[in-house]
N, C-alpha and C positions, 0 to 999 in steps of 0.2 A: 850631152853635155848641160845640159839644163839642170839635172839632176847635182851632177857635181860640184855647180857653183852654187845651187840652196845649201848641199851639205855644209860646205864652204862658209857661206853666210851663217848657218845653224852655230857651227863650231867659231864664230868670229863672235856671236851673241853669247853663245856659255863662255867664252872666256871673261868676255865685259860684265857679264854679270858676278863671274868667281870674283873678278879684282874687285866689282861694288861689294860684295859680300865680306871681300878679305882686309878692306879698306876700313870696314865699317865696322870691323871684329878691333882691328888693332886700335883705333880709335876709342874705343869701349872699354878694351883692357888699358889703355893709357888712363884713361879716368881714375881706373879703380885702382889703378897702381900710384897715382898721385896723391891718394889719401894720407892726409897728415893726421896725426893724436890730435891737433887741435881747432881742426876744420870742423870739430864738433861744437863748439864755442858759439853760442847765439840764442835767439829767445823763439820759443816754436810754440804754437797751440795746439795742444792734443784734442781729439776728435770729442771730448766731453766741456768742448770750450772754452779749458782753463789754459792759460799761458803761463809757462818756465822761460824760465833763464838756466841755460847747463854753462857752468862757468869750474875751473881748474881748481881743485884742492890737491895741493901738492902733487904726488904723481897720478892723482886719480880725479872722475870730472864727477861732478855733485849737480842736482837740481832742484829749484827752489820754485812754488810759484809767486806769479809777480803780477799776474791778475785773474779775478775770477770770473769774470765777463757776463753774470747773471747766472753763475755754475748755478744746476739743482734748484731752478727758479730764488734765486737769491740765495742760498744757503750760503753763509759766513763762517760757520764753525766745522771742526769735524765729527758730526755728528755719529758717523758709521763705524769710529776708532773701537776695534774692540776692547782698547783699555777705557774702562767707562769712566776713568778720570779723568783721560785727555779730548774728552767729547766737547767742552765747552773751550778748548784751543783753536783759535784760528787757524781759518788756511792760510789765509794770506803770508807770506814769507815762509813757510812751513815747508823743509826739505822734504822734497821726495824720489830723487835719487840721489842715490850715492854707489861711490866704489866702482863706477866704468873705468877700466882701462882700457887702452888702447895696445892691441895685440897687431904688433909692425907686421907679421909675417901673413896674418888673414884680412888684415887692416879691417879690423871691427874693432869695435870698445864692447867688451863682456865683461863680463864677474860683477856688472850692478845690480841692485835691488832697488824695486820700484814699489812706494806704497800708493796705491790707490785707494784716494778719498770715497770713490762711487759705492765701493764697498766694505772699506778699510780693511783691505790685504796685502799683504807684503808678494812682490812676483818677483823673479827673473828676468833681468832685462839683460837683452843687448840692441847695439845698433850696429845693421850688417853693411849699411849705405849710404851715403849723403849723394844726393841726386840735387838739380836746379830748382833750390826754393822748399827740399824736404829734407826729411829725413827716415829710415824705414826701420822701425824697429820692430822686435822680436819681447813679447814680455810670455812669461811660461809660469807655470806651477803645477808639481807634479808631473803626470803622462800630457797635459793642456798646455798648449801654446795656441798666441795669435800674433800675427804681423800687421800693424798698421802704418801710415804716414804719417809724420809731423809734419805741418808747413813750418817754413818759417817765416817769423815776422820781425820789422822793422823796431 
């Protein structure tokens, strides 16, 4: 009789855990499904300290530098640009993200290009998630890719 009671208790605990897991999955899926195209709009701090603003440009989303925050020991010019004639151009207000499109089926922003002033290279860019206070981005070039989180700022 004690064995049967313990087995019933075990089943009750398993059912309870299953229900908790199911509820978490439903809530997580709801957050992903709720993403809308304009959710990406806003200001973000990149890992290199640069602040950007992502804005709507027709049917796509672009981004420009809005603060340097002592980037690269105070550098203000685009000194790593592969086009030598552009190396004296200021980084402030430079558009470094172009052409992000919202894929309503995948709930992601895709087909973007990002210019990385750190190395003077262009990368393919997509935004895979928007969470509380940050976005998850994937930059890629050829066979290499890197996933980063950008912090949302006011």
